[in-house]
N, C-alpha and C positions, 0 to 999 in steps of 0.2 A: 561683385556681385555675378555670378553669373548670369546674364540675360536667356529669355525662354528660349531664342536660338539654342544658342552652345551645348543648354541643357537635353533640347530632342536629340539633334547632332551625338553625342556623347550615348544619352542611351539608345540609338540604332544602330554606332558603333557596337555598342556591346552585347547586342543582340545579335548581331552579324556573326559573331562570335561566338555568341550560344548558339545558334542555327550548326556555326560551318562545326563545331565540336559536336556536335549532336549527329548530323552530316554523317564524320567517321566515326563515328561510334554505331551508329547503322551499318555502314556498307562497310568495316576494314571487321575482317576474324581479326585478332591479335594474334592468333601461333601460327595464323599464314605469315601474318608480318612479321613476327619471330626467324618463321622458317625461311622468309627470303631475304630477310638480314644474315642469319647465317652460311646460307648459302651464298651471297655476295660475300662473304669474309671467307669462307673456302677457295673462292674461284677468283679471289682477287691473292688471295697467300698462293695460291699454284700459282697463275700466272707472274708475281714479279720473285716466287723460285725460279720459275723457265729465264724468267728476264734478266736474274742475279748468275743464272749457271753463264747464255747463250751471250752477256756480258764479258766475263769472267776467259770464255774462251775467245774472244775476240780480241780480247787484251792482251792474250797469252800469244795468238798468231804474230798481232802488229810484233811484240816486242822481240817475239823471234823474226822478224822478217827489219827488224832496223838494226838491231844488234847482233845479232844470227849466234847468240846463247839462249839458254833455258833462262824464264825471268826466274827470279827470286823469290824462292818462296816458305812462310816458316817453316815449317819440315825440315828444308834443305838448314836453316840461320837450326834451327836444335841441330841438326849430324855434325855441324860446324862445332858447334860449344865441344871444348875438355871437358872431359870426366874427370871432377872435382873428391 
């Protein structure tokens, strides 16, 4: 059987959670939050694409320097296959 102190602590914790949810509902606009999330997703996507293109360029240059030839690409491999 829980003692009085445990019950008070549990109720205060629940009250804190409820006040937090109320504060969030009063101060945050769901449409604004959704717009921020979409903007962040687009920003991360653009940054990721730019990083991928940059890393591919850097890898190509490194391959050229290290081996002295063009790097093998999927396009070159398709051209090398004999026609069936």
